[in-house]
C-alpha positions as CSV (number, residue, x, y, z in Angstrom):
1,M,56.5,57.0,113.6
2,I,60.0,58.1,112.9
3,S,62.7,56.4,115.0
4,F,66.5,56.6,115.0
5,S,69.0,54.1,116.3
6,E,72.0,54.9,118.4
7,A,74.4,54.0,115.5
8,Q,72.6,56.5,113.3
9,I,72.8,59.3,115.9
10,L,76.5,58.6,116.4
11,G,77.0,58.7,112.7
12,W,75.4,62.2,112.5
13,V,77.0,63.6,115.7
14,T,80.6,62.3,115.4
15,P,81.6,64.3,112.3
16,L,80.5,67.5,114.1
17,I,81.4,67.2,117.7
18,W,85.2,66.8,117.4
19,P,85.7,69.8,115.1
20,F,83.4,71.7,117.3
21,L,85.4,70.9,120.4
22,R,88.7,71.7,118.8
23,A,87.4,75.1,117.5
24,L,85.8,75.8,120.9
25,F,89.1,75.3,122.7
26,L,90.9,77.4,120.1
27,F,88.5,80.3,120.8
28,A,89.1,79.9,124.5
29,A,92.8,80.7,124.1
30,L,92.8,82.9,121.0
31,P,93.6,86.6,121.4
32,V,91.0,89.2,120.3
33,L,88.2,86.6,119.7
34,G,88.9,84.8,123.0
35,S,89.0,88.0,125.1
36,R,86.4,88.8,127.8
37,A,84.8,91.4,125.6
38,V,83.5,88.6,123.3
39,P,80.5,86.8,124.9
40,A,80.8,83.0,125.4
41,R,77.7,82.4,123.3
42,V,79.4,84.1,120.3
43,R,82.4,81.9,120.6
44,V,80.2,78.8,120.9
45,G,78.3,79.9,117.8
46,L,81.5,80.5,115.8
47,A,82.8,77.1,116.8
48,A,79.6,75.4,115.7
49,F,79.6,77.3,112.4
50,I,83.2,76.5,111.6
51,A,82.6,72.8,112.5
52,L,79.7,72.7,110.1
53,A,81.4,74.7,107.3
54,A,84.6,72.6,107.4
55,Q,82.8,69.2,107.0
56,P,83.6,68.8,103.2
57,S,87.4,69.1,103.8
58,L,87.6,66.9,106.9
59,P,88.7,63.2,106.8
60,D,86.1,60.6,107.7
61,V,85.9,59.6,111.4
62,A,84.6,56.3,112.7
63,P,81.7,56.7,115.2
64,V,82.7,56.6,118.8
65,P,80.3,56.0,121.7
66,L,80.3,59.2,123.7
67,D,80.3,57.4,127.0
68,S,83.4,55.3,126.3
69,P,87.0,55.9,127.5
70,L,88.0,56.5,123.9
71,A,85.7,59.5,123.7
72,L,87.5,61.0,126.8
73,L,90.8,60.6,125.0
74,L,89.4,62.2,121.9
75,V,88.1,65.2,123.9
76,A,91.6,65.5,125.5
77,Q,93.2,65.5,122.0
78,Q,90.9,68.2,120.8
79,A,91.6,70.3,123.9
80,V,95.4,69.9,123.5
81,I,95.4,70.8,119.8
82,G,92.9,73.7,120.1
83,L,94.6,75.3,123.1
84,A,98.0,74.9,121.4
85,L,96.8,76.6,118.3
86,G,95.5,79.5,120.4
87,F,98.7,79.5,122.4
88,A,100.8,79.8,119.2
89,V,98.9,83.0,118.2
90,R,99.1,84.4,121.7
91,V,102.9,83.9,121.6
92,V,103.1,86.2,118.6
93,F,101.0,88.8,120.5
94,A,103.3,88.5,123.6
95,A,106.4,88.9,121.4
96,V,105.0,92.2,120.0
97,E,104.1,93.4,123.5
98,F,107.5,92.4,124.8
99,A,109.1,94.6,122.0
100,G,107.0,97.4,123.4
101,E,108.3,96.8,126.9
102,I,111.9,96.9,125.6
103,I,111.3,100.1,123.7
104,G,109.6,101.7,126.7
105,L,112.5,100.8,128.9
106,Q,115.0,102.4,126.5
107,M,112.8,105.5,126.2
108,G,112.4,105.9,129.9
109,L,108.6,105.3,129.9
110,N,108.5,102.1,132.1
111,F,107.5,104.3,135.0
112,A,104.2,104.9,133.1
113,G,102.7,101.6,134.0
114,Y,99.1,100.7,135.0
115,F,97.0,97.7,135.7
116,D,95.4,96.0,132.6
117,P,92.1,94.4,133.5
118,L,92.0,92.2,130.4
119,S,95.3,90.5,131.1
120,A,95.2,91.0,134.9
121,S,98.8,92.3,134.9
122,T,100.7,95.5,134.9
123,A,101.5,96.9,131.5
124,T,103.4,100.0,130.3
125,A,102.2,102.6,127.9
126,T,104.3,101.4,124.9
127,S,103.4,97.8,125.6
128,R,99.7,98.5,125.5
129,L,100.2,100.6,122.4
130,F,101.8,97.7,120.6
131,G,99.2,95.3,122.0
132,T,96.3,97.4,120.7
133,L,97.9,98.0,117.3
134,V,98.7,94.3,116.8
135,S,95.1,93.4,117.7
136,W,93.9,95.7,115.0
137,L,96.5,94.4,112.6
138,F,95.4,90.8,113.4
139,V,92.0,91.6,112.1
140,V,93.1,93.9,109.2
141,I,95.5,91.3,107.6
142,N,92.8,88.6,108.1
143,G,94.8,86.8,110.7
144,H,91.7,85.2,112.1
145,L,91.1,83.6,108.7
146,L,94.7,82.3,108.7
147,V,94.0,80.7,112.1
148,I,90.8,79.1,110.9
149,M,92.6,77.7,107.9
150,A,95.2,76.3,110.2
151,L,92.5,74.8,112.3
152,A,90.9,73.1,109.3
153,D,94.3,71.9,108.1
154,S,95.1,70.5,111.5
155,F,92.6,67.7,111.0
156,Q,94.9,66.5,108.1
157,A,98.2,67.0,110.0
158,F,96.8,65.6,113.3
159,P,93.8,63.5,112.5
160,I,91.4,62.5,115.3
161,G,92.8,59.5,117.1
162,P,93.1,57.9,120.5
163,E,96.5,59.5,121.3
164,P,95.9,63.0,122.8
165,F,99.6,63.7,123.4
166,A,101.0,62.6,120.0
167,F,100.7,66.3,119.0
168,V,102.8,67.4,121.9
169,R,105.6,65.0,121.0
170,A,105.5,65.9,117.4
171,T,105.5,69.7,117.7
172,L,107.0,70.4,121.2
173,P,104.9,73.6,121.8
174,H,106.7,74.3,125.1
175,Q,109.7,75.5,123.0
176,W,107.6,78.2,121.4
177,G,108.3,80.5,124.4
178,A,111.7,81.3,122.8
179,E,109.8,83.0,120.0
180,V,108.6,85.7,122.5
181,F,112.2,86.8,123.1
182,A,113.5,86.3,119.5
183,T,110.7,88.0,117.7
184,G,110.4,90.7,120.4
185,L,114.1,91.6,120.1
186,W,113.9,91.5,116.3
187,I,111.0,94.0,116.3
188,A,112.6,96.3,118.9
189,L,116.1,96.2,117.5
190,P,115.9,99.3,115.2
191,L,114.6,101.5,118.0
192,V,116.9,100.1,120.6
193,S,119.9,100.7,118.3
194,M,118.7,104.3,117.7
195,L,118.2,105.0,121.4
196,L,121.6,103.4,122.2
197,F,123.3,105.8,119.8
198,V,121.4,108.7,121.4
199,N,122.7,107.6,124.8
200,L,126.2,107.4,123.5
201,V,126.0,110.9,122.1
202,L,124.6,112.2,125.4
203,G,127.4,110.5,127.3
204,A,130.0,112.2,125.0
205,I,128.3,115.5,125.6
206,T,128.5,115.0,129.4
207,R,132.2,114.4,129.1
208,V,132.8,117.4,126.9
209,A,130.5,119.8,128.9
210,P,130.1,118.5,132.5
211,Q,128.2,121.6,133.5
212,I,125.2,120.5,131.4
213,N,122.5,118.8,133.5
214,I,122.2,115.6,131.5
215,F,119.2,114.4,133.5
216,A,117.2,117.5,132.5
217,V,118.3,117.4,128.9
218,G,118.6,113.7,128.2
219,F,115.1,112.6,129.0
220,P,113.2,114.9,126.6
221,I,115.8,114.2,123.9
222,T,115.5,110.4,124.4
223,L,111.7,110.6,124.6
224,G,111.5,112.8,121.4
225,V,113.8,110.5,119.4
226,G,111.9,107.4,120.7
227,L,108.6,108.9,119.5
228,L,110.0,109.7,116.1
229,G,111.4,106.2,115.9
230,L,108.0,104.8,116.8
231,L,106.5,106.9,114.0
232,A,108.9,105.4,111.5
233,V,108.8,101.8,112.8
234,L,105.1,101.2,113.4
235,P,104.1,101.3,109.7
236,A,106.5,98.3,109.1
237,L,105.1,96.2,112.0
238,D,102.9,94.0,109.8
239,A,105.9,92.3,108.2
240,P,107.5,90.7,111.3
241,F,104.1,90.0,112.8
242,T,102.9,88.2,109.7
243,M,106.1,86.2,109.4
244,A,106.0,85.1,113.0
245,L,102.3,84.2,112.8
246,E,102.8,82.0,109.7
247,R,105.9,80.4,111.2
248,L,104.1,79.3,114.3
249,L,101.0,78.2,112.4
250,D,103.1,76.0,110.0
251,P,103.1,72.9,112.4
252,F,99.4,72.7,112.1
253,R,99.4,72.5,108.3
């Protein structure tokens, strides 16, 4: 009869359970793969596959009894790091959508808002356009592979240990919110400058020819110039998105 001791079972389970939990919490917060459209069983299967495939590159971990207080601390550590990694990617997505909000405000399209059931918030047309495009771009440039590589490297940068909040003290993820405004303004700056110049020209026309109804003429001109600017700017969206994604993933490497 084949029998196994508790020490043997812990020796087999310990190398798998902590990477699995970290990957599972990552997929809970990651855009695209963590959306409601992806079933929970798919996320669990991906987390298990990543935990199994990453075993050769992971450092050795001493077995820990799963019913001990130390195991609870290790679960908290995996939750904090996994959620923070997903939050870093979501910050980049939010920055691109924020750029769409700014551009829509300058184009006069902020009145074209609707309820987004995926984010449970009100979004504008340009913001949803940027959000959809950046979701496609995330997959096209293999952003999901960059995130998985950062997840595997995080076990070297932040090894499994009994201090769940050492990662928070080392990286200060609460400061990443500033990236939303900095990156969003950086992406929207060319179009905002173009539309500001158009508004200055329309203001000069109003002073020269007051009889012109600027409200009837200005909106189609602003909208047309904004659409042409979008046509010129969108092909270059991958550069700032990739740079921001790599900058926020650096703390995990």
